[in-house]
All heavy atoms as an XYZ file, in Angstrom:
952
protein
N      94.362    110.347    222.649
C      94.481    109.558    221.437
C      95.585    110.198    220.561
O      95.533    111.365    220.254
C      93.131    109.549    220.715
C      93.153    108.714    219.490
S      91.496    108.215    218.954
C      90.831    109.763    218.425
N      96.537    109.413    220.185
C      97.700    109.912    219.480
C      97.772    109.316    218.084
O      98.684    108.611    217.755
C      98.955    109.576    220.295
C     100.007    110.622    220.182
O      99.794    111.647    219.552
N     101.117    110.383    220.808
N      96.802    109.638    217.232
C      96.749    109.097    215.879
C      97.749    109.789    214.993
O      97.920    110.996    215.055
C      95.358    109.310    215.280
C      94.336    108.345    215.761
C      93.013    108.613    215.025
O      92.585    109.750    214.938
N      92.438    107.555    214.524
N      98.405    109.034    214.123
C      99.236    109.614    213.081
C      98.349    109.842    211.869
O      97.582    108.982    211.491
C     100.361    108.669    212.685
C     101.624    108.739    213.524
C     102.208    110.137    213.589
O     101.908    110.893    214.465
N     103.073    110.493    212.658
N      98.446    110.988    211.301
C      97.712    111.337    210.098
C      98.719    111.489    208.956
O      99.844    111.905    209.175
C      96.949    112.652    210.293
C      95.908    112.572    211.355
N      94.647    112.094    211.123
C      95.958    112.907    212.658
C      93.955    112.142    212.225
N      94.714    112.628    213.188
N      98.314    111.174    207.752
C      99.271    111.349    206.646
C      99.561    112.824    206.384
O      98.670    113.666    206.445
C      98.527    110.728    205.443
C      97.077    110.740    205.805
C      97.017    110.678    207.313
N     100.810    113.118    206.134
C     101.239    114.473    205.816
C     101.098    114.677    204.312
O     101.547    113.847    203.544
C     102.702    114.713    206.237
C     103.186    116.074    205.776
C     102.828    114.588    207.755
N     100.421    115.737    203.939
C     100.223    116.050    202.540
C     101.331    116.989    202.095
O     101.567    118.045    202.714
C      98.853    116.704    202.318
C      98.658    117.101    200.839
C      97.736    115.773    202.765
N     102.037    116.622    201.038
C     103.068    117.496    200.502
C     102.396    118.417    199.471
O     101.839    117.933    198.485
C     104.160    116.656    199.811
O     105.170    117.501    199.354
N     102.444    119.688    199.725
C     101.708    120.639    198.894
C     102.454    121.954    198.781
O     103.403    122.193    199.514
C     100.281    120.844    199.479
O      99.518    121.629    198.581
C     100.308    121.486    200.820
N     102.040    122.782    197.855
C     102.620    124.092    197.652
C     104.106    124.020    197.328
O     104.898    124.856    197.738
C     102.427    125.014    198.891
C     101.031    125.080    199.419
C     100.786    124.911    200.763
C      99.951    125.305    198.574
C      99.508    124.993    201.269
C      98.661    125.396    199.067
C      98.451    125.220    200.409
N     104.516    123.054    196.540
C     105.943    122.789    196.297
C     106.745    123.985    195.780
O     107.858    124.182    196.183
C     106.091    121.634    195.321
C     105.734    120.323    195.902
C     105.997    119.192    194.912
N     105.324    117.991    195.296
C     105.871    117.019    195.993
N     107.114    117.108    196.375
N     105.180    115.953    196.284
N     106.208    124.771    194.879
C     106.976    125.857    194.300
C     106.603    127.225    194.855
O     106.861    128.242    194.207
C     106.774    125.864    192.761
C     107.362    124.615    192.125
O     108.379    124.123    192.618
O     106.779    124.137    191.128
N     106.025    127.236    196.028
C     105.567    128.500    196.633
C     106.260    128.734    197.979
O     106.568    127.787    198.673
C     104.060    128.469    196.850
C     103.272    128.267    195.598
N     103.021    129.297    194.721
C     102.721    127.154    195.060
C     102.313    128.823    193.709
N     102.140    127.527    193.873
N     106.490    129.983    198.335
C     107.013    130.269    199.680
C     106.002    129.780    200.726
O     104.822    130.035    200.631
C     107.112    131.811    199.698
C     107.162    132.205    198.257
C     106.317    131.188    197.536
N     106.534    129.082    201.737
C     105.646    128.451    202.717
C     106.298    128.405    204.073
O     107.497    128.658    204.225
C     105.298    127.034    202.237
C     106.504    126.195    201.934
C     106.186    125.010    201.084
N     107.399    124.214    200.858
C     107.403    123.016    200.344
N     106.289    122.440    199.976
N     108.529    122.371    200.181
N     105.490    128.078    205.072
C     105.968    127.803    206.417
C     105.923    126.316    206.626
O     104.921    125.657    206.292
C     105.095    128.494    207.468
C     105.178    129.997    207.413
C     104.084    130.748    206.967
C     106.314    130.678    207.822
C     104.136    132.126    206.906
C     106.367    132.068    207.774
C     105.276    132.782    207.335
N     107.021    125.766    207.199
C     107.055    124.311    207.481
C     107.311    124.103    208.962
O     107.813    125.012    209.660
C     108.129    123.595    206.635
C     109.547    124.130    206.954
C     107.825    123.737    205.141
C     110.658    123.361    206.272
N     106.982    122.942    209.443
C     107.177    122.591    210.868
C     108.670    122.528    211.161
O     109.445    121.900    210.426
C     106.521    121.247    211.140
S     106.770    120.665    212.850
N     109.103    123.161    212.247
C     110.501    123.182    212.638
C     110.988    121.808    213.084
O     112.170    121.517    213.042
C     110.716    124.209    213.737
N     110.067    120.928    213.489
C     110.446    119.613    213.980
C     110.529    118.584    212.870
O     111.504    117.852    212.741
C     109.471    119.127    215.067
O     109.466    120.091    216.137
C     109.829    117.766    215.599
N     109.464    118.518    212.019
C     109.395    117.416    211.039
C     109.358    117.880    209.594
O     109.306    117.049    208.689
C     108.193    116.531    211.334
S     106.589    117.305    210.923
N     109.358    119.183    209.341
C     109.351    119.786    207.994
C     108.033    119.581    207.225
O     108.010    119.806    206.023
C     110.527    119.266    207.143
O     111.732    119.613    207.753
N     106.963    119.219    207.886
C     105.658    119.162    207.221
C     105.237    120.574    206.837
O     105.444    121.517    207.599
C     104.605    118.539    208.141
N     104.676    120.744    205.647
C     104.169    122.040    205.235
C     103.001    122.442    206.116
O     102.085    121.640    206.327
C     103.736    121.992    203.754
C     103.102    123.316    203.339
C     104.911    121.664    202.854
N     103.015    123.678    206.609
C     101.937    124.164    207.496
C     101.070    125.224    206.850
O      99.878    125.278    207.091
C     102.508    124.690    208.795
C     103.288    123.698    209.645
C     103.920    124.392    210.843
C     102.395    122.555    210.086
N     101.667    126.073    206.024
C     100.879    127.159    205.401
C     101.686    127.817    204.304
O     102.916    127.813    204.317
C     100.496    128.208    206.450
N     100.950    128.426    203.382
C     101.566    129.310    202.413
C     101.916    130.617    203.087
O     101.137    131.115    203.940
C     100.602    129.626    201.263
C     100.485    128.650    200.133
C      99.351    129.071    199.214
C     101.793    128.559    199.366
N     103.043    131.215    202.733
C     103.366    132.513    203.309
C     102.337    133.569    202.913
O     102.112    134.527    203.651
C     104.779    132.955    202.886
C     105.860    132.137    203.559
C     107.254    132.534    203.110
O     107.504    133.687    202.805
N     108.157    131.592    203.092
N     101.671    133.374    201.784
C     100.615    134.300    201.347
C      99.421    134.337    202.282
O      98.618    135.259    202.218
C     100.112    133.923    199.946
C     101.120    134.245    198.867
O     102.072    135.022    199.119
O     100.937    133.739    197.740
N      99.289    133.342    203.160
C      98.170    133.288    204.112
C      98.408    134.120    205.360
O      97.557    134.253    206.215
C      97.885    131.820    204.503
C      97.369    130.979    203.347
C      96.045    131.474    202.830
O      95.053    131.493    203.590
O      95.992    131.871    201.634
N      99.612    134.706    205.463
C      99.989    135.510    206.643
C      99.154    136.778    206.712
O      99.057    137.527    205.734
C     101.468    135.852    206.569
C     102.029    136.681    207.730
C     101.992    135.911    209.024
C     103.439    137.099    207.399
N      98.553    137.011    207.873
C      97.785    138.240    208.124
C      98.621    139.217    208.930
O      98.677    140.398    208.617
C      96.470    137.928    208.859
C      95.594    136.999    208.048
C      95.730    139.211    209.248
C      94.442    136.409    208.817
N      99.253    138.716    210.010
C     100.016    139.598    210.889
C     101.104    138.823    211.628
O     100.904    137.663    211.987
C      99.067    140.243    211.911
O      99.802    141.008    212.842
N     102.226    139.505    211.873
C     103.320    138.956    212.683
C     103.303    139.555    214.089
O     104.190    139.299    214.868
C     104.672    139.295    212.037
C     104.914    138.639    210.706
C     106.275    139.051    210.184
C     106.552    138.469    208.828
N     107.864    138.885    208.312
N     102.293    140.336    214.394
C     102.234    141.089    215.651
C     101.425    140.397    216.733
O     100.711    141.065    217.487
C     101.676    142.483    215.391
O     102.457    143.170    214.463
N     101.529    139.095    216.828
C     100.775    138.367    217.824
C     101.726    137.672    218.806
O     102.894    137.467    218.504
C      99.856    137.343    217.173
C      98.602    137.938    216.626
C      98.617    138.754    215.518
C      97.396    137.744    217.267
C      97.469    139.347    215.021
C      96.235    138.319    216.813
C      96.259    139.115    215.658
N     101.195    137.330    219.976
C     101.974    136.608    220.977
C     101.396    135.223    221.151
O     100.177    135.055    221.312
C     101.940    137.349    222.323
O     102.581    138.577    222.194
N     102.279    134.226    221.138
C     101.866    132.846    221.407
C     102.258    132.479    222.823
O     102.630    133.339    223.602
N     102.180    131.216    223.147
C     102.567    130.777    224.497
C     104.061    130.914    224.736
O     104.512    131.204    225.817
C     102.196    129.303    224.683
C     100.746    129.076    224.923
C     100.507    127.620    225.269
N      99.097    127.415    225.526
C      98.537    126.232    225.620
N      99.258    125.146    225.471
N      97.260    126.130    225.852
N     104.834    130.658    223.681
C     106.294    130.623    223.810
C     107.000    131.723    223.033
O     108.131    131.528    222.577
C     106.811    129.237    223.341
C     106.206    128.109    224.115
O     106.071    128.230    225.354
O     105.842    127.097    223.501
N     106.358    132.826    222.808
C     106.988    133.940    222.065
C     106.068    134.474    220.970
O     104.855    134.416    221.078
N     106.668    134.984    219.908
C     105.900    135.584    218.810
C     105.017    134.561    218.120
O     105.368    133.399    218.013
C     106.844    136.188    217.752
C     107.668    137.355    218.224
C     106.940    138.404    218.955
N     106.456    139.499    218.152
C     105.481    140.290    218.567
N     104.867    140.082    219.700
N     105.082    141.282    217.855
N     103.900    135.062    217.618
C     102.992    134.227    216.846
C     102.554    134.934    215.576
O     102.555    136.172    215.530
N     102.215    134.163    214.578
C     101.731    134.704    213.311
C     100.247    134.340    213.159
O      99.869    133.191    213.342
C     102.498    134.091    212.132
C     103.943    134.522    211.999
C     104.733    133.971    211.023
C     104.499    135.477    212.835
C     106.044    134.346    210.873
C     105.833    135.869    212.689
C     106.592    135.301    211.704
O     107.894    135.670    211.557
N      99.445    135.333    212.788
C      98.028    135.086    212.497
C      97.928    134.740    211.014
O      98.418    135.490    210.159
C      97.199    136.324    212.844
C      95.684    136.107    212.747
C      95.206    135.133    213.837
C      94.952    137.452    212.875
N      97.273    133.608    210.712
C      97.170    133.109    209.354
C      95.721    132.812    208.986
O      94.944    132.381    209.819
C      97.986    131.828    209.191
C      99.487    131.987    209.405
C     100.113    130.691    209.881
C     100.130    132.447    208.111
N      95.391    133.017    207.689
C      94.051    132.690    207.198
C      93.780    131.201    207.247
O      92.665    130.786    207.570
C      93.889    133.150    205.740
C      93.696    134.621    205.583
N      92.551    135.258    205.950
C      94.534    135.561    205.058
C      92.672    136.557    205.678
N      93.867    136.772    205.153
N      94.778    130.380    206.920
C      94.545    128.935    206.860
C      95.837    128.187    207.151
O      96.931    128.768    207.171
C      94.036    128.541    205.457
O      95.036    128.763    204.485
N      95.711    126.894    207.389
C      96.844    126.003    207.645
C      96.509    124.623    207.109
O      95.324    124.272    206.971
C      97.140    125.956    209.141
N      97.547    123.865    206.790
C      97.390    122.475    206.322
C      98.234    121.570    207.199
O      99.126    122.036    207.933
C      97.787    122.318    204.838
C      96.884    123.118    203.922
C      99.244    122.689    204.609
N      97.992    120.283    207.098
C      98.718    119.284    207.871
C      98.658    119.552    209.374
O      99.640    119.390    210.099
C     100.172    119.210    207.399
C     100.297    118.626    206.013
O      99.595    117.684    205.674
N     101.153    119.212    205.194
N      97.476    119.988    209.837
C      97.260    120.247    211.254
C      95.995    119.545    211.690
O      95.131    119.205    210.883
C      97.167    121.753    211.571
C      98.456    122.466    211.245
C      95.995    122.404    210.879
N      95.915    119.299    212.993
C      94.662    118.813    213.582
C      94.379    119.680    214.798
O      95.278    120.251    215.401
C      94.739    117.342    213.951
C      95.621    117.024    215.127
C      95.487    115.582    215.600
N      96.384    115.361    216.721
C      96.122    115.716    217.969
N      94.973    116.302    218.278
N      97.001    115.514    218.937
N      93.075    119.801    215.100
C      92.665    120.650    216.212
C      92.397    119.808    217.443
O      91.852    118.688    217.358
C      91.385    121.397    215.858
C      91.447    122.345    214.644
C      90.112    123.038    214.460
C      92.575    123.347    214.800
N      92.757    120.371    218.606
C      92.441    119.755    219.878
C      91.032    120.128    220.306
O      90.239    120.622    219.487
N      90.739    119.958    221.579
C      89.435    120.294    222.135
C      89.266    121.829    222.245
O      90.179    122.535    222.580
C      89.290    119.674    223.529
C      89.299    118.152    223.530
C      88.068    117.566    222.884
O      86.957    118.066    223.159
O      88.206    116.614    222.105
N      88.018    122.254    221.988
C      87.687    123.669    222.194
C      87.721    123.981    223.673
O      87.319    123.182    224.507
C      86.230    123.940    221.736
C      86.074    124.140    220.279
C      84.599    124.552    220.045
C      84.189    124.469    218.621
N      82.814    124.881    218.449
N      88.204    125.198    224.003
C      88.184    125.661    225.388
C      88.160    127.183    225.412
O      88.601    127.843    224.456
C      89.384    125.155    226.161
C      90.708    125.718    225.662
C      91.906    125.256    226.501
O      92.318    124.102    226.335
O      92.393    126.053    227.304
N      87.575    127.721    226.477
C      87.623    129.180    226.683
C      88.951    129.475    227.369
O      89.250    128.915    228.405
C      86.453    129.644    227.548
C      85.147    129.567    226.808
O      85.141    129.622    225.562
O      84.093    129.461    227.470
N      89.745    130.350    226.729
C      91.091    130.626    227.235
C      91.284    132.132    227.385
O      91.053    132.883    226.444
C      92.133    130.068    226.250
C      93.565    130.132    226.745
C      94.533    129.523    225.744
N      94.258    128.110    225.567
C      94.776    127.390    224.563
N      95.563    127.941    223.652
N      94.493    126.110    224.457
N      91.737    132.554    228.576
C      92.037    133.985    228.743
C      93.355    134.304    228.008
O      94.385    133.711    228.313
C      92.172    134.158    230.240
C      92.342    132.801    230.819
C      91.869    131.805    229.804
N      93.305    135.216    227.047
C      94.463    135.634    226.289
C      94.703    137.102    226.546
O      93.909    137.746    227.256
C      94.264    135.331    224.806
C      94.027    133.863    224.435
C      93.634    133.732    222.975
C      95.266    133.046    224.750
N      95.747    137.661    225.976
C      96.069    139.075    226.214
C      94.932    140.028    225.834
O      94.766    141.080    226.449
C      97.324    139.485    225.433
C      98.632    138.803    225.891
C      99.774    139.168    224.938
C      98.983    139.217    227.305
N      94.133    139.651    224.822
C      93.054    140.515    224.343
C      91.698    140.084    224.832
O      90.675    140.497    224.285
C      93.069    140.582    222.813
O      92.981    139.251    222.298
C      94.325    141.257    222.302
N      91.640    139.266    225.895
C      90.365    138.852    226.463
C      90.195    137.335    226.345
O      91.077    136.614    225.880
N      89.006    136.874    226.721
C      88.705    135.448    226.670
C      88.245    135.065    225.241
O      87.397    135.741    224.671
C      87.607    135.075    227.689
C      87.245    133.609    227.574
C      88.102    135.373    229.106
N      88.839    134.023    224.708
C      88.504    133.524    223.372
C      88.231    132.014    223.479
O      88.807    131.337    224.321
C      89.671    133.718    222.403
C      90.069    135.132    222.183
N      89.404    135.975    221.308
C      91.049    135.887    222.736
C      89.979    137.153    221.325
N      90.970    137.130    222.178
N      87.339    131.515    222.611
C      87.165    130.081    222.503
C      88.150    129.616    221.436
O      88.088    130.046    220.275
C      85.702    129.733    222.064
O      84.827    130.301    223.035
C      85.510    128.222    221.999
N      89.103    128.794    221.837
C      90.183    128.339    220.966
C      90.337    126.828    221.080
O      89.811    126.191    221.969
C      91.515    129.043    221.322
C      91.418    130.534    221.171
C      91.998    128.666    222.700
N      91.102    126.285    220.131
C      91.520    124.887    220.190
C      93.001    124.840    219.833
O      93.433    125.550    218.904
C      90.723    124.040    219.198
N      93.780    124.107    220.586
C      95.193    123.977    220.247
C      95.308    123.336    218.873
O      94.461    122.531    218.451
C      95.919    123.113    221.285
C      96.224    123.877    222.562
O      96.302    125.120    222.506
O      96.390    123.229    223.614
N      96.372    123.702    218.157
C      96.662    123.183    216.811
C      97.914    122.325    216.909
O      98.920    122.741    217.498
C      96.884    124.327    215.805
C      97.317    123.797    214.447
C      95.640    125.156    215.651
N      97.858    121.115    216.326
C      98.956    120.186    216.362
C      99.388    119.830    214.940
O      98.534    119.658    214.047
C      98.539    118.886    217.069
C      98.152    119.096    218.519
C      96.838    119.416    218.839
C      99.080    119.011    219.506
C      96.453    119.606    220.147
C      98.730    119.204    220.840
C      97.402    119.521    221.171
N     100.685    119.699    214.719
C     101.223    119.244    213.439
C     100.888    117.766    213.279
O     101.109    116.970    214.212
C     102.723    119.447    213.404
S     103.523    118.745    211.951
N     100.366    117.357    212.116
C     100.034    115.955    211.925
C     101.278    115.098    211.663
O     101.227    113.903    211.804
C      98.994    115.719    210.785
C      97.652    116.382    211.124
C      99.521    116.147    209.441
N     102.381    115.716    211.312
C     103.614    114.969    211.064
C     104.295    114.500    212.324
O     104.791    113.373    212.400
N     104.347    115.372    213.346
C     105.093    115.035    214.561
C     104.266    115.179    215.842
O     104.748    114.862    216.933
C     106.329    115.907    214.651
S     105.965    117.683    214.761
N     103.050    115.692    215.736
C     102.130    115.886    216.852
C     102.564    116.992    217.840
O     102.058    117.036    218.933
C     101.871    114.575    217.598
C     100.483    114.528    218.167
O      99.527    115.009    217.560
N     100.336    113.973    219.360
N     103.496    117.853    217.438
C     103.867    118.991    218.286
C     102.732    119.994    218.298
O     102.087    120.223    217.281
C     105.119    119.711    217.738
C     106.410    119.048    218.160
O     106.364    118.027    218.865
O     107.475    119.581    217.776
N     102.511    120.629    219.470
C     101.552    121.723    219.551
C     102.237    122.934    218.942
O     103.320    123.320    219.354
C     101.154    122.000    220.996
C     100.023    123.028    221.095
C      99.798    123.507    222.504
N     101.011    124.018    223.113
C     101.577    125.199    222.835
N     101.029    125.993    221.955
N     102.663    125.558    223.428
N     101.624    123.528    217.919
C     102.257    124.628    217.173
C     101.503    125.933    217.280
O     101.921    126.938    216.709
C     102.479    124.252    215.682
C     101.156    123.876    215.022
C     103.510    123.119    215.565
C     101.235    123.652    213.528
N     100.384    125.964    217.986
C      99.608    127.194    218.122
C      98.174    126.881    218.496
O      97.896    125.877    219.143
N      97.261    127.749    218.053
C      95.831    127.510    218.307
C      94.988    128.089    217.191
O      95.448    128.854    216.389
C      95.413    128.061    219.666
C      95.604    129.532    219.883
C      94.794    130.542    219.424
C      96.622    130.169    220.620
N      95.269    131.765    219.851
C      96.406    131.564    220.591
C      97.740    129.696    221.337
C      97.236    132.482    221.222
C      98.567    130.618    221.961
C      98.303    131.981    221.907
N      93.721    127.685    217.201
C      92.722    128.126    216.223
C      91.662    128.914    216.981
O      91.180    128.477    218.037
C      92.088    126.894    215.562
C      90.977    127.216    214.604
C      91.255    127.624    213.306
C      89.658    127.067    214.985
C      90.232    127.912    212.419
C      88.625    127.368    214.094
C      88.924    127.777    212.817
O      87.908    128.058    211.925
N      91.311    130.076    216.464
C      90.291    130.914    217.085
C      88.900    130.484    216.598
O      88.549    130.708    215.449
C      90.494    132.390    216.711
C      91.658    133.061    217.365
C      92.875    133.198    216.693
C      91.563    133.578    218.658
C      93.952    133.836    217.284
C      92.644    134.224    219.252
C      93.835    134.348    218.563
O      94.904    134.976    219.154
N      88.107    129.905    217.492
C      86.720    129.572    217.148
C      85.807    130.791    217.385
O      84.948    131.058    216.544
C      86.225    128.408    218.026
C      86.712    127.088    217.562
N      86.214    126.419    216.493
C      87.699    126.291    218.061
C      86.828    125.270    216.334
N      87.746    125.180    217.286
N      86.006    131.478    218.512
C      85.105    132.567    218.845
C      85.804    133.583    219.721
O      86.630    133.249    220.547
C      83.898    132.003    219.604
C      82.714    132.979    219.715
C      81.518    132.356    220.410
N      81.690    132.153    221.829
C      81.708    133.127    222.738
N      81.544    134.383    222.360
N      81.870    132.878    224.018
N      85.469    134.836    219.506
C      85.969    135.935    220.333
C      84.749    136.606    220.985
O      83.777    136.908    220.291
C      86.742    136.943    219.503
N      84.810    136.809    222.278
C      83.687    137.431    222.991
C      83.591    138.933    222.687
O      82.498    139.462    222.512
C      83.836    137.208    224.497
N      84.730    139.587    222.576
C      84.752    141.026    222.331
C      84.552    141.326    220.840
O      85.205    140.742    219.971
C      86.125    141.557    222.786
C      86.259    143.086    222.678
O      85.419    143.735    222.014
O      87.229    143.612    223.244
N      83.642    142.219    220.527
C      83.333    142.570    219.131
C      84.570    143.012    218.361
O      84.734    142.704    217.194
C      82.257    143.687    219.120
C      81.691    143.934    217.748
C      80.901    142.752    217.184
O      80.289    141.984    217.907
N      80.959    142.596    215.872
N      85.488    143.734    219.029
C      86.688    144.218    218.381
C      87.660    143.109    218.011
O      88.580    143.322    217.229
C      87.394    145.244    219.279
N      87.473    141.925    218.566
C      88.371    140.784    218.304
C      87.766    139.743    217.352
O      88.395    138.745    217.036
C      88.723    140.099    219.629
C      89.396    141.003    220.631
C      90.717    141.559    220.132
O      91.531    140.827    219.600
N      90.891    142.859    220.244
N      86.574    140.006    216.814
C      85.870    139.070    215.945
C      86.664    138.727    214.673
O      86.491    137.654    214.112
C      84.493    139.604    215.568
C      83.526    139.707    216.717
C      82.965    138.342    217.059
C      81.856    138.468    218.103
N      81.477    137.161    218.608
N      87.541    139.602    214.233
C      88.299    139.349    212.991
C      89.207    138.121    213.112
O      89.634    137.550    212.115
C      89.129    140.579    212.610
C      90.330    140.831    213.504
C      91.574    140.382    213.125
C      90.199    141.523    214.704
C      92.685    140.586    213.935
C      91.306    141.721    215.516
C      92.537    141.267    215.136
O      93.630    141.467    215.941
N      89.472    137.688    214.351
C      90.353    136.524    214.563
C      89.609    135.203    214.360
O      90.247    134.164    214.164
C      90.902    136.539    215.991
C      91.799    137.712    216.289
C      92.223    137.675    217.742
C      93.022    138.909    218.118
N      93.304    138.932    219.544
N      88.294    135.248    214.416
C      87.506    133.988    214.309
C      87.793    133.288    212.996
O      87.827    133.900    211.931
C      86.022    134.292    214.450
C      85.651    134.763    215.836
C      84.178    135.044    216.035
O      83.424    135.105    215.036
O      83.787    135.247    217.193
N      88.021    131.972    213.084
C      88.303    131.178    211.892
C      89.758    131.284    211.432
O      90.078    130.800    210.348
N      90.609    131.886    212.241
C      92.024    132.059    211.867
C      92.941    131.221    212.782
O      92.534    130.784    213.848
C      92.434    133.542    212.020
C      91.533    134.543    211.331
C      91.664    134.545    209.854
C      90.957    135.677    209.146
N      89.552    135.813    209.379
N      94.154    131.061    212.335
C      95.155    130.266    213.062
C      96.230    131.191    213.634
O      96.710    132.083    212.942
C      95.847    129.268    212.136
C      94.935    128.183    211.653
C      94.110    128.388    210.561
C      94.897    126.942    212.274
C      93.252    127.391    210.094
C      94.064    125.939    211.817
C      93.256    126.154    210.755
O      92.422    125.180    210.295
N      96.613    130.946    214.861
C      97.776    131.596    215.455
C      98.862    130.493    215.527
O      98.719    129.548    216.297
C      97.447    132.138    216.846
C      98.526    132.851    217.677
C      99.604    132.011    218.198
C      98.970    134.110    217.043
N      99.882    130.585    214.708
C     100.961    129.616    214.726
C     102.201    130.277    215.307
O     102.543    131.406    214.972
C     101.234    129.057    213.327
C     100.067    128.337    212.649
C     100.511    127.726    211.346
C      99.464    127.272    213.573
N     102.870    129.567    216.215
C     103.988    130.124    216.918
C     105.245    130.157    216.060
O     105.585    129.165    215.412
C     104.235    129.333    218.205
C     102.984    129.349    219.067
C     103.274    129.204    220.533
O     104.338    129.627    220.989
O     102.394    128.677    221.218
N     105.894    131.314    216.048
C     107.063    131.533    215.175
C     108.170    130.518    215.414
O     108.794    130.025    214.489
C     107.580    132.977    215.425
C     108.874    133.307    214.706
C     108.667    133.264    213.187
N     109.934    133.284    212.498
C     110.528    132.223    211.951
N     109.977    131.040    212.070
N     111.662    132.319    211.314
N     108.435    130.165    216.653
C     109.518    129.233    216.981
C     109.209    127.809    216.565
O     110.123    126.974    216.545
C     109.797    129.287    218.475
C     110.341    130.630    218.941
C     111.588    131.065    218.165
O     112.520    130.249    218.006
O     111.620    132.226    217.721
N     107.976    127.527    216.212
C     107.593    126.160    215.804
C     107.636    126.016    214.298
O     107.371    124.928    213.766
C     106.172    125.839    216.300
C     105.973    126.057    217.780
C     106.607    124.974    218.577
C     106.286    125.183    220.050
N     106.557    124.038    220.856
N     107.952    127.109    213.564
C     107.911    127.093    212.086
C     109.256    127.541    211.515
O     109.997    128.249    212.155
C     106.838    128.016    211.567
C     105.440    127.692    211.979
S     104.213    128.725    211.123
C     104.717    130.372    211.577
N     109.483    127.125    210.279
C     110.610    127.594    209.506
C     110.048    128.213    208.220
O     109.145    127.642    207.576
C     111.571    126.450    209.144
C     112.660    126.897    208.201
C     112.156    125.840    210.419
N     110.568    129.366    207.832
C     110.141    130.040    206.599
C     110.961    129.432    205.459
O     112.180    129.490    205.461
C     110.400    131.525    206.759
C     109.902    132.370    205.618
C     110.163    133.826    205.953
C     109.779    134.714    204.795
N     110.063    136.123    205.073
N     110.272    128.873    204.494
C     110.925    128.256    203.332
C     110.533    129.056    202.099
O     109.362    129.068    201.737
C     110.483    126.800    203.242
C     111.250    125.994    202.233
C     110.857    124.542    202.268
O     109.804    124.204    201.717
O     111.604    123.748    202.857
N     111.502    129.696    201.455
C     111.182    130.619    200.361
C     111.149    129.954    198.997
O     110.574    130.499    198.057
C     112.195    131.772    200.334
C     111.957    132.729    201.477
O     110.831    133.008    201.824
N     113.014    133.172    202.112
N     111.808    128.814    198.796
C     111.829    128.134    197.508
C     112.350    129.009    196.387
O     111.825    128.999    195.285
C     110.467    127.552    197.150
C     110.084    126.417    198.039
O     110.929    125.593    198.376
N     108.836    126.345    198.416
N     113.369    129.766    196.698
C     113.994    130.592    195.674
C     114.696    129.729    194.658
O     115.249    128.691    194.984
C     115.024    131.559    196.286
C     114.410    132.642    197.076
C     113.187    133.184    196.979
C     115.043    133.330    198.156
N     112.997    134.166    197.884
C     114.140    134.291    198.634
C     116.281    133.255    198.767
C     114.406    135.148    199.667
C     116.568    134.103    199.814
C     115.646    135.059    200.256
N     114.680    130.175    193.439
C     115.393    129.474    192.364
C     116.487    130.394    191.860
O     116.255    131.544    191.534
C     114.442    129.129    191.229
C     113.439    128.103    191.685
C     112.586    127.641    190.562
C     111.640    126.632    191.166
N     110.636    126.139    190.423
N     117.692    129.854    191.840
C     118.834    130.634    191.339
C     118.981    130.442    189.833
O     118.825    129.331    189.331
C     120.119    130.179    192.049
C     120.131    130.348    193.576
C     121.408    129.766    194.152
C     119.992    131.815    193.936
N     119.266    131.525    189.145
C     119.501    131.438    187.722
C     120.866    130.801    187.487
O     121.827    131.081    188.178
C     119.464    132.828    187.076
C     118.071    133.435    187.128
O     117.100    132.678    187.149
O     117.991    134.680    187.184
N     120.930    129.935    186.490
C     122.217    129.289    186.153
C     123.063    130.196    185.318
O     122.676    131.010    184.578
C     121.980    127.973    185.400
C     121.375    126.938    186.332
O     121.612    127.022    187.547
O     120.637    126.058    185.823
């Protein structure tokens, strides 16, 4: 099912991450936990939260740090797969990832919203 969802424009005056394909806002940069993660296609960022995304089906997936129950994350603006959401970690040492998003660096653009003084 390929439903289009409305993209919410939010966090206008804050540094944020946007979708590299359609420019939908995905997260505030303040939500960044770590840049030291690996995604399917390269580096990934672990984030507390994300917006303008929808989750795919839950599945148990073998990752570098063990098997995790995850769901792919899709941008609601363009439907690109941009990472995954951690539902559950089997290993106690990996529990901190539960409820967090891994968004792939190559799928996002960092937008700083700097204002220049006149």
